[in-house]
matplotlib code that plots the C-alpha trace (Angstrom):
import matplotlib.pyplot as plt

x = [2.2, 5.8, 4.8, 2.5, 5.4, 7.7, 5.1, 4.6, 8.4, 8.5, 5.7, 7.2, 10.6, 9.0, 7.1, 10.3, 12.1, 9.2, 9.1, 12.8, 12.8, 9.9, 11.6, 14.9, 13.1, 10.8, 11.0, 9.5, 11.7, 13.0, 13.1, 9.3, 9.2, 11.9, 10.0, 6.7, 8.4, 10.3, 7.0, 5.2, 7.9, 7.7, 3.9, 3.5, 1.1, -1.4, -1.4, -2.7, 0.5, 0.1, 3.2, 6.0, 7.4, 7.1, 10.8, 11.5, 11.9, 12.9, 14.7, 12.1, 9.2, 8.0, 7.0, 6.3, 2.6, -0.2, -3.8, -5.2, -2.8, -4.1, -7.8, -9.1, -5.8, -5.6, -5.2, -3.2, -2.1, 0.3, 0.0, -1.5, -4.6, -7.0, -8.8, -10.2, -9.8, -9.1, -12.3, -11.2, -8.7, -10.0, -8.2, -7.0, -8.1, -7.9, -11.3, -11.2, -14.0, -13.9, -16.6, -19.4, -22.5, -21.4, -19.3, -16.8, -15.7, -12.5, -11.4, -7.7, -5.6, -3.0, -0.2, -0.6, 0.5, 3.8, 4.3, 2.7, 4.2, 2.2, -0.6, -1.1, -1.2, 0.4, -0.6, 1.1, -2.0, -3.2, -6.7, -7.6, -6.3, -8.2, -11.5, -11.4, -11.4, -14.4, -17.6, -21.1]
y = [20.9, 19.7, 16.5, 15.7, 16.3, 14.1, 11.3, 11.5, 11.2, 8.2, 6.4, 7.0, 5.7, 2.6, 2.0, 2.4, -0.1, -2.6, -2.3, -2.7, -5.7, -7.3, -6.7, -8.3, -11.4, -11.9, -11.7, -8.2, -5.8, -3.1, -0.6, -0.5, 0.4, 3.0, 4.5, 4.7, 6.2, 8.8, 9.8, 10.0, 12.4, 14.7, 14.5, 13.1, 10.4, 13.2, 14.4, 11.3, 9.3, 5.7, 4.2, 5.1, 8.0, 7.8, 7.1, 4.3, 0.7, -2.3, -5.1, -6.7, -5.3, -1.9, 0.5, 3.4, 3.9, 6.4, 5.8, 5.4, 2.5, 0.3, 0.5, -3.0, -4.6, -7.5, -6.8, -9.1, -9.0, -10.8, -14.6, -14.5, -12.8, -12.0, -8.6, -8.9, -6.1, -2.4, -0.4, 3.1, 5.3, 8.0, 10.6, 8.2, 4.7, 2.2, 0.5, -3.1, -5.6, -9.3, -11.6, -11.2, -12.4, -12.1, -9.0, -8.0, -4.4, -3.2, 0.4, -0.2, 2.9, 3.9, 3.7, -0.1, -0.4, -2.3, -2.3, -2.6, -5.0, -3.9, -6.4, -6.7, -4.2, -5.7, -4.6, -5.1, -6.5, -10.0, -11.3, -11.2, -7.6, -6.5, -7.4, -4.0, -2.3, -4.3, -2.4, -3.4]
z = [21.3, 21.6, 23.2, 20.3, 17.9, 19.9, 20.1, 16.3, 15.9, 18.3, 16.6, 13.2, 14.4, 15.8, 12.5, 10.5, 12.8, 12.5, 8.7, 8.4, 10.7, 8.8, 5.4, 6.6, 8.0, 5.0, 1.3, 1.1, -0.8, 1.4, -1.5, -1.5, 2.2, 1.8, -1.2, 0.8, 3.8, 1.7, 0.0, 3.4, 4.6, 1.7, 1.6, -1.9, -0.7, -0.1, -3.7, -5.5, -5.9, -4.6, -3.0, -5.4, -7.5, -11.2, -11.9, -9.3, -10.2, -8.1, -10.0, -12.3, -10.5, -11.6, -8.8, -11.1, -11.7, -11.4, -10.1, -13.6, -14.3, -11.5, -12.3, -13.3, -12.1, -9.7, -6.0, -3.7, -0.1, 2.2, 2.2, -1.3, 0.0, -2.8, -2.7, -6.2, -8.7, -8.2, -9.0, -8.2, -6.4, -4.0, -2.0, 0.7, -0.4, -3.1, -3.6, -4.6, -5.3, -5.0, -6.4, -8.9, -7.1, -3.4, -3.7, -1.1, -1.4, 0.4, 1.0, 1.6, 2.6, 0.0, 2.5, 2.6, -1.1, -1.3, -5.1, -8.5, -11.0, -14.0, -13.6, -9.8, -6.9, -3.8, -0.4, 3.0, 4.7, 5.3, 4.4, 8.2, 8.6, 5.5, 7.1, 8.9, 5.5, 4.1, 3.5, 2.4]

ax = plt.figure().add_subplot(projection="3d")
ax.plot(x, y, z, "-o")
ax.set_aspect("equal")
plt.show()
């Protein structure tokens, strides 16, 4: 049991290091990563909050939102990846739909939300990586 706990701590530490390194070498705001990590530690990602607490903001970008606010909002990823529009928020996923005739539906995990600026939900996933979250 203890080895499982230590491996979880080791993986979490590596993830934090990778996220901080990525944030310092790219234009991704570190406050978003810190907010997600803090929420993950206190378990608030499990209770319906997506990405950030209600009172946090980062410069001109708002990170305070609730699930109802992001419905029908644009969804984007890294490298200007287009995931269409947010259709619904489930327990663990944000469901987006791209296209009207040939529809692509993505079930993107909530923990991949970077921030919400009031009109667009930004994810920390590329278009190529998002293929694993695509469903028919």
